[in-house]
Backbone as XML, in Angstrom:
<?xml version="1.0"?>
<chain id="A" units="angstrom">
  <residue number="1" name="MET">
    <atom name="N" x="20.447" y="-27.428" z="101.941"/>
    <atom name="CA" x="19.340" y="-27.023" z="102.758"/>
    <atom name="C" x="19.681" y="-27.114" z="104.234"/>
  </residue>
  <residue number="2" name="LEU">
    <atom name="N" x="20.501" y="-28.069" z="104.581"/>
    <atom name="CA" x="20.889" y="-28.225" z="105.969"/>
    <atom name="C" x="21.604" y="-26.979" z="106.466"/>
  </residue>
  <residue number="3" name="PHE">
    <atom name="N" x="22.546" y="-26.476" z="105.673"/>
    <atom name="CA" x="23.284" y="-25.280" z="106.078"/>
    <atom name="C" x="22.366" y="-24.067" z="106.157"/>
  </residue>
  <residue number="4" name="ALA">
    <atom name="N" x="21.392" y="-23.984" z="105.254"/>
    <atom name="CA" x="20.431" y="-22.879" z="105.292"/>
    <atom name="C" x="19.573" y="-22.956" z="106.555"/>
  </residue>
  <residue number="5" name="ALA">
    <atom name="N" x="19.169" y="-24.157" z="106.933"/>
    <atom name="CA" x="18.367" y="-24.319" z="108.146"/>
    <atom name="C" x="19.171" y="-23.943" z="109.387"/>
  </residue>
  <residue number="6" name="ILE">
    <atom name="N" x="20.422" y="-24.363" z="109.428"/>
    <atom name="CA" x="21.283" y="-24.024" z="110.566"/>
    <atom name="C" x="21.510" y="-22.515" z="110.612"/>
  </residue>
  <residue number="7" name="ALA">
    <atom name="N" x="21.767" y="-21.899" z="109.437"/>
    <atom name="CA" x="22.006" y="-20.450" z="109.381"/>
    <atom name="C" x="20.778" y="-19.661" z="109.816"/>
  </residue>
  <residue number="8" name="GLN">
    <atom name="N" x="19.583" y="-20.191" z="109.575"/>
    <atom name="CA" x="18.352" y="-19.507" z="109.971"/>
    <atom name="C" x="17.999" y="-19.772" z="111.437"/>
  </residue>
  <residue number="9" name="GLY">
    <atom name="N" x="18.770" y="-20.613" z="112.110"/>
    <atom name="CA" x="18.516" y="-20.907" z="113.513"/>
    <atom name="C" x="17.315" y="-21.808" z="113.734"/>
  </residue>
  <residue number="10" name="LEU">
    <atom name="N" x="17.011" y="-22.660" z="112.764"/>
    <atom name="CA" x="15.854" y="-23.539" z="112.870"/>
    <atom name="C" x="16.213" y="-24.843" z="113.570"/>
  </residue>
  <residue number="11" name="LYS">
    <atom name="N" x="15.272" y="-25.394" z="114.298"/>
    <atom name="CA" x="15.456" y="-26.684" z="114.951"/>
    <atom name="C" x="15.187" y="-27.782" z="113.926"/>
  </residue>
  <residue number="12" name="ILE">
    <atom name="N" x="16.189" y="-28.607" z="113.667"/>
    <atom name="CA" x="16.079" y="-29.662" z="112.662"/>
    <atom name="C" x="15.523" y="-30.917" z="113.321"/>
  </residue>
  <residue number="13" name="GLU">
    <atom name="N" x="14.418" y="-31.418" z="112.772"/>
    <atom name="CA" x="13.798" y="-32.624" z="113.303"/>
    <atom name="C" x="14.279" y="-33.884" z="112.594"/>
  </residue>
  <residue number="14" name="ARG">
    <atom name="N" x="14.512" y="-33.773" z="111.268"/>
    <atom name="CA" x="14.907" y="-34.954" z="110.510"/>
    <atom name="C" x="15.609" y="-34.520" z="109.230"/>
  </residue>
  <residue number="15" name="ILE">
    <atom name="N" x="16.570" y="-35.343" z="108.777"/>
    <atom name="CA" x="17.271" y="-35.110" z="107.521"/>
    <atom name="C" x="17.022" y="-36.318" z="106.629"/>
  </residue>
  <residue number="16" name="ILE">
    <atom name="N" x="16.604" y="-36.048" z="105.381"/>
    <atom name="CA" x="16.369" y="-37.104" z="104.411"/>
    <atom name="C" x="17.365" y="-36.904" z="103.281"/>
  </residue>
  <residue number="17" name="ALA">
    <atom name="N" x="18.151" y="-37.924" z="102.979"/>
    <atom name="CA" x="19.153" y="-37.809" z="101.912"/>
    <atom name="C" x="19.095" y="-39.042" z="101.023"/>
  </residue>
  <residue number="18" name="THR">
    <atom name="N" x="19.037" y="-38.794" z="99.723"/>
    <atom name="CA" x="19.095" y="-39.845" z="98.719"/>
    <atom name="C" x="20.080" y="-39.388" z="97.650"/>
  </residue>
  <residue number="19" name="PRO">
    <atom name="N" x="20.437" y="-40.249" z="96.702"/>
    <atom name="CA" x="21.381" y="-39.801" z="95.659"/>
    <atom name="C" x="20.867" y="-38.641" z="94.805"/>
  </residue>
  <residue number="20" name="PHE">
    <atom name="N" x="19.542" y="-38.479" z="94.684"/>
    <atom name="CA" x="19.014" y="-37.459" z="93.782"/>
    <atom name="C" x="18.331" y="-36.288" z="94.458"/>
  </residue>
  <residue number="21" name="PHE">
    <atom name="N" x="18.020" y="-36.373" z="95.725"/>
    <atom name="CA" x="17.409" y="-35.240" z="96.403"/>
    <atom name="C" x="17.668" y="-35.334" z="97.898"/>
  </residue>
  <residue number="22" name="GLY">
    <atom name="N" x="17.442" y="-34.234" z="98.548"/>
    <atom name="CA" x="17.568" y="-34.194" z="99.990"/>
    <atom name="C" x="16.490" y="-33.294" z="100.555"/>
  </residue>
  <residue number="23" name="ALA">
    <atom name="N" x="16.175" y="-33.495" z="101.811"/>
    <atom name="CA" x="15.173" y="-32.664" z="102.465"/>
    <atom name="C" x="15.530" y="-32.524" z="103.930"/>
  </residue>
  <residue number="24" name="VAL">
    <atom name="N" x="15.141" y="-31.420" z="104.493"/>
    <atom name="CA" x="15.345" y="-31.158" z="105.911"/>
    <atom name="C" x="13.991" y="-30.829" z="106.508"/>
  </residue>
  <residue number="25" name="LYS">
    <atom name="N" x="13.583" y="-31.581" z="107.510"/>
    <atom name="CA" x="12.322" y="-31.302" z="108.211"/>
    <atom name="C" x="12.671" y="-30.469" z="109.431"/>
  </residue>
  <residue number="26" name="VAL">
    <atom name="N" x="12.057" y="-29.290" z="109.503"/>
    <atom name="CA" x="12.332" y="-28.385" z="110.615"/>
    <atom name="C" x="11.084" y="-28.216" z="111.466"/>
  </residue>
  <residue number="27" name="HIS">
    <atom name="N" x="11.273" y="-27.702" z="112.666"/>
    <atom name="CA" x="10.159" y="-27.457" z="113.574"/>
    <atom name="C" x="9.320" y="-26.316" z="112.999"/>
  </residue>
  <residue number="28" name="PRO">
    <atom name="N" x="8.005" y="-26.545" z="112.725"/>
    <atom name="CA" x="7.206" y="-25.549" z="112.011"/>
    <atom name="C" x="6.911" y="-24.274" z="112.796"/>
  </residue>
  <residue number="29" name="ASN">
    <atom name="N" x="6.980" y="-24.308" z="114.120"/>
    <atom name="CA" x="6.632" y="-23.131" z="114.910"/>
    <atom name="C" x="7.613" y="-21.983" z="114.719"/>
  </residue>
  <residue number="30" name="ARG">
    <atom name="N" x="8.829" y="-22.271" z="114.307"/>
    <atom name="CA" x="9.840" y="-21.230" z="114.173"/>
    <atom name="C" x="10.050" y="-20.811" z="112.724"/>
  </residue>
  <residue number="31" name="LEU">
    <atom name="N" x="9.147" y="-21.206" z="111.848"/>
    <atom name="CA" x="9.310" y="-20.975" z="110.420"/>
    <atom name="C" x="8.406" y="-19.825" z="109.967"/>
  </residue>
  <residue number="32" name="ASN">
    <atom name="N" x="9.032" y="-18.715" z="109.540"/>
    <atom name="CA" x="8.266" y="-17.611" z="108.971"/>
    <atom name="C" x="8.511" y="-17.563" z="107.465"/>
  </residue>
  <residue number="33" name="THR">
    <atom name="N" x="7.920" y="-16.581" z="106.789"/>
    <atom name="CA" x="8.002" y="-16.513" z="105.329"/>
    <atom name="C" x="9.440" y="-16.387" z="104.846"/>
  </residue>
  <residue number="34" name="LYS">
    <atom name="N" x="10.213" y="-15.521" z="105.459"/>
    <atom name="CA" x="11.601" y="-15.308" z="105.034"/>
    <atom name="C" x="12.431" y="-16.575" z="105.226"/>
  </residue>
  <residue number="35" name="LYS">
    <atom name="N" x="12.283" y="-17.219" z="106.373"/>
    <atom name="CA" x="13.043" y="-18.445" z="106.635"/>
    <atom name="C" x="12.617" y="-19.566" z="105.688"/>
  </residue>
  <residue number="36" name="GLN">
    <atom name="N" x="11.311" y="-19.683" z="105.419"/>
    <atom name="CA" x="10.824" y="-20.707" z="104.499"/>
    <atom name="C" x="11.381" y="-20.472" z="103.099"/>
  </residue>
  <residue number="37" name="PHE">
    <atom name="N" x="11.389" y="-19.213" z="102.642"/>
    <atom name="CA" x="11.912" y="-18.883" z="101.320"/>
    <atom name="C" x="13.395" y="-19.235" z="101.230"/>
  </residue>
  <residue number="38" name="CYS">
    <atom name="N" x="14.182" y="-18.830" z="102.232"/>
    <atom name="CA" x="15.628" y="-19.122" z="102.228"/>
    <atom name="C" x="15.898" y="-20.618" z="102.247"/>
  </residue>
  <residue number="39" name="LEU">
    <atom name="N" x="15.129" y="-21.335" z="103.020"/>
    <atom name="CA" x="15.305" y="-22.781" z="103.120"/>
    <atom name="C" x="14.945" y="-23.468" z="101.797"/>
  </residue>
  <residue number="40" name="THR">
    <atom name="N" x="13.897" y="-23.012" z="101.146"/>
    <atom name="CA" x="13.452" y="-23.636" z="99.900"/>
    <atom name="C" x="14.376" y="-23.310" z="98.730"/>
  </residue>
  <residue number="41" name="ILE">
    <atom name="N" x="14.865" y="-22.087" z="98.652"/>
    <atom name="CA" x="15.730" y="-21.690" z="97.541"/>
    <atom name="C" x="17.116" y="-22.335" z="97.654"/>
  </residue>
  <residue number="42" name="ALA">
    <atom name="N" x="17.470" y="-22.816" z="98.823"/>
    <atom name="CA" x="18.783" y="-23.435" z="99.022"/>
    <atom name="C" x="18.949" y="-24.705" z="98.198"/>
  </residue>
  <residue number="43" name="GLY">
    <atom name="N" x="17.863" y="-25.433" z="97.954"/>
    <atom name="CA" x="17.950" y="-26.660" z="97.156"/>
    <atom name="C" x="18.429" y="-26.407" z="95.737"/>
  </residue>
  <residue number="44" name="PRO">
    <atom name="N" x="17.688" y="-25.596" z="94.965"/>
    <atom name="CA" x="18.147" y="-25.307" z="93.604"/>
    <atom name="C" x="19.477" y="-24.546" z="93.570"/>
  </residue>
  <residue number="45" name="ALA">
    <atom name="N" x="19.723" y="-23.706" z="94.556"/>
    <atom name="CA" x="20.973" y="-22.928" z="94.575"/>
    <atom name="C" x="22.200" y="-23.794" z="94.852"/>
  </residue>
  <residue number="46" name="SER">
    <atom name="N" x="21.985" y="-24.988" z="95.385"/>
    <atom name="CA" x="23.126" y="-25.850" z="95.695"/>
    <atom name="C" x="23.849" y="-26.346" z="94.441"/>
  </residue>
  <residue number="47" name="ALA">
    <atom name="N" x="23.222" y="-26.242" z="93.276"/>
    <atom name="CA" x="23.868" y="-26.655" z="92.022"/>
    <atom name="C" x="24.875" y="-25.616" z="91.538"/>
  </residue>
  <residue number="48" name="ILE">
    <atom name="N" x="24.783" y="-24.389" z="92.012"/>
    <atom name="CA" x="25.642" y="-23.309" z="91.521"/>
    <atom name="C" x="27.123" y="-23.550" z="91.804"/>
  </residue>
  <residue number="49" name="PRO">
    <atom name="N" x="27.536" y="-23.971" z="93.013"/>
    <atom name="CA" x="28.977" y="-24.212" z="93.231"/>
    <atom name="C" x="29.556" y="-25.295" z="92.325"/>
  </residue>
  <residue number="50" name="VAL">
    <atom name="N" x="28.791" y="-26.337" z="92.050"/>
    <atom name="CA" x="29.276" y="-27.399" z="91.169"/>
    <atom name="C" x="29.424" y="-26.872" z="89.742"/>
  </residue>
  <residue number="51" name="LEU">
    <atom name="N" x="28.465" y="-26.055" z="89.302"/>
    <atom name="CA" x="28.569" y="-25.443" z="87.980"/>
    <atom name="C" x="29.796" y="-24.540" z="87.898"/>
  </residue>
  <residue number="52" name="ALA">
    <atom name="N" x="30.031" y="-23.752" z="88.939"/>
    <atom name="CA" x="31.194" y="-22.860" z="88.953"/>
    <atom name="C" x="32.492" y="-23.661" z="88.924"/>
  </residue>
  <residue number="53" name="LEU">
    <atom name="N" x="32.539" y="-24.742" z="89.677"/>
    <atom name="CA" x="33.739" y="-25.579" z="89.698"/>
    <atom name="C" x="33.976" y="-26.242" z="88.345"/>
  </residue>
  <residue number="54" name="SER">
    <atom name="N" x="32.902" y="-26.575" z="87.641"/>
    <atom name="CA" x="33.071" y="-27.191" z="86.319"/>
    <atom name="C" x="33.646" y="-26.197" z="85.311"/>
  </residue>
  <residue number="55" name="TRP">
    <atom name="N" x="33.416" y="-24.910" z="85.508"/>
    <atom name="CA" x="34.031" y="-23.893" z="84.643"/>
    <atom name="C" x="35.505" y="-23.727" z="84.965"/>
  </residue>
  <residue number="56" name="VAL">
    <atom name="N" x="35.859" y="-23.874" z="86.246"/>
    <atom name="CA" x="37.251" y="-23.721" z="86.665"/>
    <atom name="C" x="38.083" y="-24.932" z="86.245"/>
  </residue>
  <residue number="57" name="TRP">
    <atom name="N" x="37.468" y="-26.107" z="86.315"/>
    <atom name="CA" x="38.173" y="-27.357" z="86.034"/>
    <atom name="C" x="37.453" y="-28.082" z="84.895"/>
  </residue>
  <residue number="58" name="PRO">
    <atom name="N" x="37.501" y="-27.551" z="83.657"/>
    <atom name="CA" x="36.660" y="-28.073" z="82.570"/>
    <atom name="C" x="37.089" y="-29.422" z="82.012"/>
  </residue>
  <residue number="59" name="ASP">
    <atom name="N" x="38.314" y="-29.884" z="82.284"/>
    <atom name="CA" x="38.781" y="-31.138" z="81.697"/>
    <atom name="C" x="38.363" y="-32.371" z="82.488"/>
  </residue>
  <residue number="60" name="PHE">
    <atom name="N" x="37.802" y="-32.188" z="83.667"/>
    <atom name="CA" x="37.421" y="-33.313" z="84.506"/>
    <atom name="C" x="36.011" y="-33.765" z="84.123"/>
  </residue>
  <residue number="61" name="THR">
    <atom name="N" x="35.906" y="-34.836" z="83.342"/>
    <atom name="CA" x="34.636" y="-35.281" z="82.758"/>
    <atom name="C" x="33.562" y="-35.631" z="83.797"/>
  </residue>
  <residue number="62" name="PRO">
    <atom name="N" x="33.876" y="-36.357" z="84.890"/>
    <atom name="CA" x="32.814" y="-36.640" z="85.866"/>
    <atom name="C" x="32.211" y="-35.363" z="86.464"/>
  </residue>
  <residue number="63" name="LEU">
    <atom name="N" x="33.046" y="-34.345" z="86.631"/>
    <atom name="CA" x="32.537" y="-33.085" z="87.163"/>
    <atom name="C" x="31.616" y="-32.401" z="86.152"/>
  </residue>
  <residue number="64" name="LYS">
    <atom name="N" x="31.952" y="-32.480" z="84.878"/>
    <atom name="CA" x="31.095" y="-31.913" z="83.830"/>
    <atom name="C" x="29.728" y="-32.607" z="83.821"/>
  </residue>
  <residue number="65" name="PHE">
    <atom name="N" x="29.762" y="-33.939" z="83.909"/>
    <atom name="CA" x="28.517" y="-34.699" z="83.923"/>
    <atom name="C" x="27.679" y="-34.336" z="85.148"/>
  </residue>
  <residue number="66" name="THR">
    <atom name="N" x="28.312" y="-34.250" z="86.309"/>
    <atom name="CA" x="27.611" y="-33.900" z="87.543"/>
    <atom name="C" x="27.033" y="-32.493" z="87.458"/>
  </residue>
  <residue number="67" name="ALA">
    <atom name="N" x="27.815" y="-31.566" z="86.884"/>
    <atom name="CA" x="27.344" y="-30.189" z="86.744"/>
    <atom name="C" x="26.159" y="-30.116" z="85.793"/>
  </residue>
  <residue number="68" name="LEU">
    <atom name="N" x="26.222" y="-30.836" z="84.698"/>
    <atom name="CA" x="25.117" y="-30.841" z="83.732"/>
    <atom name="C" x="23.864" y="-31.452" z="84.349"/>
  </residue>
  <residue number="69" name="LEU">
    <atom name="N" x="24.023" y="-32.572" z="85.027"/>
    <atom name="CA" x="22.889" y="-33.211" z="85.683"/>
    <atom name="C" x="22.302" y="-32.297" z="86.757"/>
  </residue>
  <residue number="70" name="GLY">
    <atom name="N" x="23.172" y="-31.655" z="87.534"/>
    <atom name="CA" x="22.712" y="-30.723" z="88.566"/>
    <atom name="C" x="21.978" y="-29.535" z="87.980"/>
  </residue>
  <residue number="71" name="ALA">
    <atom name="N" x="22.471" y="-29.023" z="86.851"/>
    <atom name="CA" x="21.815" y="-27.885" z="86.203"/>
    <atom name="C" x="20.436" y="-28.276" z="85.676"/>
  </residue>
  <residue number="72" name="ILE">
    <atom name="N" x="20.342" y="-29.444" z="85.056"/>
    <atom name="CA" x="19.047" y="-29.908" z="84.537"/>
    <atom name="C" x="18.063" y="-30.131" z="85.686"/>
  </residue>
  <residue number="73" name="MET">
    <atom name="N" x="18.518" y="-30.776" z="86.738"/>
    <atom name="CA" x="17.640" y="-31.008" z="87.884"/>
    <atom name="C" x="17.264" y="-29.690" z="88.562"/>
  </residue>
  <residue number="74" name="GLY">
    <atom name="N" x="18.221" y="-28.751" z="88.630"/>
    <atom name="CA" x="17.936" y="-27.457" z="89.242"/>
    <atom name="C" x="16.894" y="-26.670" z="88.476"/>
  </residue>
  <residue number="75" name="VAL">
    <atom name="N" x="16.996" y="-26.670" z="87.152"/>
    <atom name="CA" x="16.016" y="-25.955" z="86.326"/>
    <atom name="C" x="14.645" y="-26.618" z="86.447"/>
  </residue>
  <residue number="76" name="PHE">
    <atom name="N" x="14.610" y="-27.947" z="86.395"/>
    <atom name="CA" x="13.337" y="-28.650" z="86.540"/>
    <atom name="C" x="12.745" y="-28.412" z="87.925"/>
  </residue>
  <residue number="77" name="ASN">
    <atom name="N" x="13.589" y="-28.418" z="88.944"/>
    <atom name="CA" x="13.147" y="-28.270" z="90.329"/>
    <atom name="C" x="12.593" y="-26.881" z="90.625"/>
  </residue>
  <residue number="78" name="ILE">
    <atom name="N" x="12.995" y="-25.886" z="89.872"/>
    <atom name="CA" x="12.544" y="-24.516" z="90.129"/>
    <atom name="C" x="11.211" y="-24.208" z="89.435"/>
  </residue>
  <residue number="79" name="LEU">
    <atom name="N" x="10.684" y="-25.148" z="88.642"/>
    <atom name="CA" x="9.381" y="-24.945" z="88.009"/>
    <atom name="C" x="8.289" y="-24.804" z="89.072"/>
  </residue>
  <residue number="80" name="PRO">
    <atom name="N" x="7.287" y="-23.962" z="88.812"/>
    <atom name="CA" x="6.244" y="-23.737" z="89.826"/>
    <atom name="C" x="5.225" y="-24.870" z="89.910"/>
  </residue>
  <residue number="81" name="ILE">
    <atom name="N" x="5.712" y="-26.051" z="90.221"/>
    <atom name="CA" x="4.863" y="-27.226" z="90.425"/>
    <atom name="C" x="4.900" y="-27.534" z="91.917"/>
  </residue>
  <residue number="82" name="ILE">
    <atom name="N" x="3.748" y="-27.708" z="92.516"/>
    <atom name="CA" x="3.620" y="-27.675" z="93.982"/>
    <atom name="C" x="4.590" y="-28.581" z="94.728"/>
  </residue>
  <residue number="83" name="PHE">
    <atom name="N" x="4.845" y="-29.785" z="94.274"/>
    <atom name="CA" x="5.699" y="-30.673" z="95.053"/>
    <atom name="C" x="7.188" y="-30.472" z="94.790"/>
  </residue>
  <residue number="84" name="LEU">
    <atom name="N" x="7.530" y="-29.574" z="93.892"/>
    <atom name="CA" x="8.927" y="-29.225" z="93.638"/>
    <atom name="C" x="9.281" y="-27.960" z="94.415"/>
  </residue>
  <residue number="85" name="ASP">
    <atom name="N" x="10.577" y="-27.641" z="94.477"/>
    <atom name="CA" x="10.999" y="-26.452" z="95.212"/>
    <atom name="C" x="10.401" y="-25.179" z="94.637"/>
  </residue>
  <residue number="86" name="GLY">
    <atom name="N" x="10.248" y="-25.097" z="93.317"/>
    <atom name="CA" x="9.633" y="-23.923" z="92.704"/>
    <atom name="C" x="8.198" y="-23.719" z="93.180"/>
  </residue>
  <residue number="87" name="GLY">
    <atom name="N" x="7.480" y="-24.809" z="93.351"/>
    <atom name="CA" x="6.127" y="-24.723" z="93.881"/>
    <atom name="C" x="6.100" y="-24.283" z="95.330"/>
  </residue>
  <residue number="88" name="GLU">
    <atom name="N" x="7.060" y="-24.758" z="96.100"/>
    <atom name="CA" x="7.154" y="-24.334" z="97.504"/>
    <atom name="C" x="7.493" y="-22.852" z="97.604"/>
  </residue>
  <residue number="89" name="ILE">
    <atom name="N" x="8.387" y="-22.395" z="96.726"/>
    <atom name="CA" x="8.721" y="-20.964" z="96.700"/>
    <atom name="C" x="7.477" y="-20.164" z="96.334"/>
  </residue>
  <residue number="90" name="LEU">
    <atom name="N" x="6.752" y="-20.618" z="95.310"/>
    <atom name="CA" x="5.529" y="-19.942" z="94.891"/>
    <atom name="C" x="4.515" y="-19.887" z="96.027"/>
  </residue>
  <residue number="91" name="LEU">
    <atom name="N" x="4.287" y="-21.014" z="96.705"/>
    <atom name="CA" x="3.335" y="-21.032" z="97.819"/>
    <atom name="C" x="3.775" y="-20.114" z="98.948"/>
  </residue>
  <residue number="92" name="THR">
    <atom name="N" x="5.071" y="-20.086" z="99.236"/>
    <atom name="CA" x="5.582" y="-19.210" z="100.292"/>
    <atom name="C" x="5.300" y="-17.751" z="99.959"/>
  </residue>
  <residue number="93" name="LEU">
    <atom name="N" x="5.555" y="-17.360" z="98.710"/>
    <atom name="CA" x="5.311" y="-15.982" z="98.304"/>
    <atom name="C" x="3.814" y="-15.667" z="98.259"/>
  </residue>
  <residue number="94" name="LEU">
    <atom name="N" x="2.996" y="-16.625" z="97.804"/>
    <atom name="CA" x="1.551" y="-16.402" z="97.740"/>
    <atom name="C" x="0.930" y="-16.314" z="99.131"/>
  </residue>
  <residue number="95" name="GLU">
    <atom name="N" x="1.387" y="-17.159" z="100.059"/>
    <atom name="CA" x="0.829" y="-17.143" z="101.410"/>
    <atom name="C" x="1.167" y="-15.852" z="102.141"/>
  </residue>
  <residue number="96" name="HIS">
    <atom name="N" x="2.203" y="-15.176" z="101.686"/>
    <atom name="CA" x="2.557" y="-13.880" z="102.269"/>
    <atom name="C" x="1.519" y="-12.824" z="101.879"/>
  </residue>
  <residue number="97" name="ARG">
    <atom name="N" x="0.887" y="-12.976" z="100.703"/>
    <atom name="CA" x="-0.074" y="-11.991" z="100.185"/>
    <atom name="C" x="-1.538" y="-12.445" z="100.314"/>
  </residue>
  <residue number="98" name="LEU">
    <atom name="N" x="-1.787" y="-13.748" z="100.237"/>
    <atom name="CA" x="-3.148" y="-14.277" z="100.225"/>
    <atom name="C" x="-3.371" y="-15.159" z="101.444"/>
  </residue>
  <residue number="99" name="ASN">
    <atom name="N" x="-4.631" y="-15.536" z="101.682"/>
    <atom name="CA" x="-4.848" y="-16.512" z="102.748"/>
    <atom name="C" x="-4.449" y="-17.893" z="102.222"/>
  </residue>
  <residue number="100" name="GLU">
    <atom name="N" x="-4.403" y="-18.874" z="103.096"/>
    <atom name="CA" x="-3.870" y="-20.190" z="102.733"/>
    <atom name="C" x="-4.669" y="-20.863" z="101.620"/>
  </residue>
  <residue number="101" name="THR">
    <atom name="N" x="-5.991" y="-20.776" z="101.674"/>
    <atom name="CA" x="-6.833" y="-21.412" z="100.656"/>
    <atom name="C" x="-6.599" y="-20.797" z="99.283"/>
  </residue>
  <residue number="102" name="GLU">
    <atom name="N" x="-6.573" y="-19.465" z="99.202"/>
    <atom name="CA" x="-6.329" y="-18.790" z="97.923"/>
    <atom name="C" x="-4.933" y="-19.098" z="97.390"/>
  </residue>
  <residue number="103" name="ALA">
    <atom name="N" x="-3.956" y="-19.162" z="98.299"/>
    <atom name="CA" x="-2.581" y="-19.456" z="97.887"/>
    <atom name="C" x="-2.476" y="-20.860" z="97.303"/>
  </residue>
  <residue number="104" name="VAL">
    <atom name="N" x="-3.091" y="-21.831" z="97.961"/>
    <atom name="CA" x="-3.041" y="-23.211" z="97.466"/>
    <atom name="C" x="-3.777" y="-23.325" z="96.133"/>
  </residue>
  <residue number="105" name="PHE">
    <atom name="N" x="-4.937" y="-22.682" z="96.007"/>
    <atom name="CA" x="-5.669" y="-22.727" z="94.741"/>
    <atom name="C" x="-4.836" y="-22.107" z="93.616"/>
  </residue>
  <residue number="106" name="THR">
    <atom name="N" x="-4.242" y="-20.951" z="93.873"/>
    <atom name="CA" x="-3.392" y="-20.300" z="92.864"/>
    <atom name="C" x="-2.192" y="-21.174" z="92.533"/>
  </residue>
  <residue number="107" name="GLY">
    <atom name="N" x="-1.610" y="-21.813" z="93.551"/>
    <atom name="CA" x="-0.492" y="-22.725" z="93.325"/>
    <atom name="C" x="-0.894" y="-23.910" z="92.464"/>
  </residue>
  <residue number="108" name="LEU">
    <atom name="N" x="-2.099" y="-24.422" z="92.679"/>
    <atom name="CA" x="-2.588" y="-25.535" z="91.850"/>
    <atom name="C" x="-2.800" y="-25.099" z="90.402"/>
  </residue>
  <residue number="109" name="VAL">
    <atom name="N" x="-3.269" y="-23.870" z="90.204"/>
    <atom name="CA" x="-3.436" y="-23.349" z="88.844"/>
    <atom name="C" x="-2.073" y="-23.260" z="88.161"/>
  </residue>
  <residue number="110" name="PHE">
    <atom name="N" x="-1.066" y="-22.722" z="88.867"/>
    <atom name="CA" x="0.282" y="-22.647" z="88.310"/>
    <atom name="C" x="0.823" y="-24.035" z="88.005"/>
  </residue>
  <residue number="111" name="THR">
    <atom name="N" x="0.549" y="-24.991" z="88.884"/>
    <atom name="CA" x="1.002" y="-26.366" z="88.669"/>
    <atom name="C" x="0.373" y="-26.943" z="87.409"/>
  </residue>
  <residue number="112" name="LEU">
    <atom name="N" x="-0.924" y="-26.778" z="87.269"/>
    <atom name="CA" x="-1.623" y="-27.291" z="86.100"/>
    <atom name="C" x="-1.095" y="-26.651" z="84.819"/>
  </residue>
  <residue number="113" name="LEU">
    <atom name="N" x="-0.915" y="-25.336" z="84.837"/>
    <atom name="CA" x="-0.381" y="-24.648" z="83.653"/>
    <atom name="C" x="1.027" y="-25.131" z="83.323"/>
  </residue>
  <residue number="114" name="SER">
    <atom name="N" x="1.846" y="-25.329" z="84.335"/>
    <atom name="CA" x="3.214" y="-25.800" z="84.105"/>
    <atom name="C" x="3.234" y="-27.192" z="83.505"/>
  </residue>
  <residue number="115" name="VAL">
    <atom name="N" x="2.382" y="-28.070" z="84.011"/>
    <atom name="CA" x="2.319" y="-29.438" z="83.490"/>
    <atom name="C" x="1.819" y="-29.432" z="82.049"/>
  </residue>
  <residue number="116" name="VAL">
    <atom name="N" x="0.826" y="-28.607" z="81.753"/>
    <atom name="CA" x="0.312" y="-28.520" z="80.378"/>
    <atom name="C" x="1.399" y="-27.991" z="79.442"/>
  </residue>
  <residue number="117" name="ILE">
    <atom name="N" x="2.108" y="-26.957" z="79.857"/>
    <atom name="CA" x="3.190" y="-26.398" z="79.035"/>
    <atom name="C" x="4.293" y="-27.436" z="78.822"/>
  </residue>
  <residue number="118" name="LEU">
    <atom name="N" x="4.652" y="-28.166" z="79.858"/>
    <atom name="CA" x="5.658" y="-29.225" z="79.720"/>
    <atom name="C" x="5.176" y="-30.328" z="78.766"/>
  </residue>
  <residue number="119" name="ALA">
    <atom name="N" x="3.902" y="-30.683" z="78.868"/>
    <atom name="CA" x="3.357" y="-31.715" z="77.979"/>
    <atom name="C" x="3.364" y="-31.240" z="76.536"/>
  </residue>
  <residue number="120" name="ILE">
    <atom name="N" x="2.976" y="-30.002" z="76.294"/>
    <atom name="CA" x="2.983" y="-29.464" z="74.932"/>
    <atom name="C" x="4.413" y="-29.385" z="74.408"/>
  </residue>
  <residue number="121" name="ALA">
    <atom name="N" x="5.329" y="-28.940" z="75.240"/>
    <atom name="CA" x="6.731" y="-28.856" z="74.810"/>
    <atom name="C" x="7.283" y="-30.247" z="74.518"/>
  </residue>
  <residue number="122" name="GLY">
    <atom name="N" x="6.899" y="-31.235" z="75.320"/>
    <atom name="CA" x="7.356" y="-32.606" z="75.087"/>
    <atom name="C" x="6.792" y="-33.185" z="73.808"/>
  </residue>
  <residue number="123" name="VAL">
    <atom name="N" x="5.537" y="-32.892" z="73.511"/>
    <atom name="CA" x="4.924" y="-33.362" z="72.266"/>
    <atom name="C" x="5.583" y="-32.683" z="71.066"/>
  </residue>
  <residue number="124" name="ASN">
    <atom name="N" x="5.874" y="-31.402" z="71.179"/>
    <atom name="CA" x="6.498" y="-30.668" z="70.067"/>
    <atom name="C" x="7.911" y="-31.161" z="69.783"/>
  </residue>
  <residue number="125" name="THR">
    <atom name="N" x="8.618" y="-31.657" z="70.766"/>
    <atom name="CA" x="9.985" y="-32.133" z="70.521"/>
    <atom name="C" x="10.025" y="-33.528" z="69.938"/>
  </residue>
  <residue number="126" name="THR">
    <atom name="N" x="8.903" y="-34.261" z="70.000"/>
    <atom name="CA" x="8.901" y="-35.622" z="69.465"/>
    <atom name="C" x="8.622" y="-35.656" z="67.970"/>
  </residue>
  <residue number="127" name="PHE">
    <atom name="N" x="8.144" y="-34.564" z="67.404"/>
    <atom name="CA" x="7.815" y="-34.544" z="65.972"/>
    <atom name="C" x="8.844" y="-33.776" z="65.189"/>
  </residue>
</chain>
């Protein structure tokens, strides 16, 4: 996300990094729909180079584990749940077409549906 923010010419206010996620806080005045979309999609897309490298170097077990973990987190992160990157992408696209209140309400509906589907899928796998 940091490289995406720099490439978009955004002013970076803060960088948050942990072992499992990262975030970049940018100055909101310079953020339009296209820049927000590019910045948000950069998180899940960051797993792609590791996956590609794991195909090139398949015998290196730590890389396989990292690629698998990255792929699982990337797929989960792209779900349309508001606090995940997929939810941010959804809100960005909705705010381009709807006003902010309608976009947030629609995003909450998608979040609720996603959580219900995940719960049903989780219950079905336990039996």
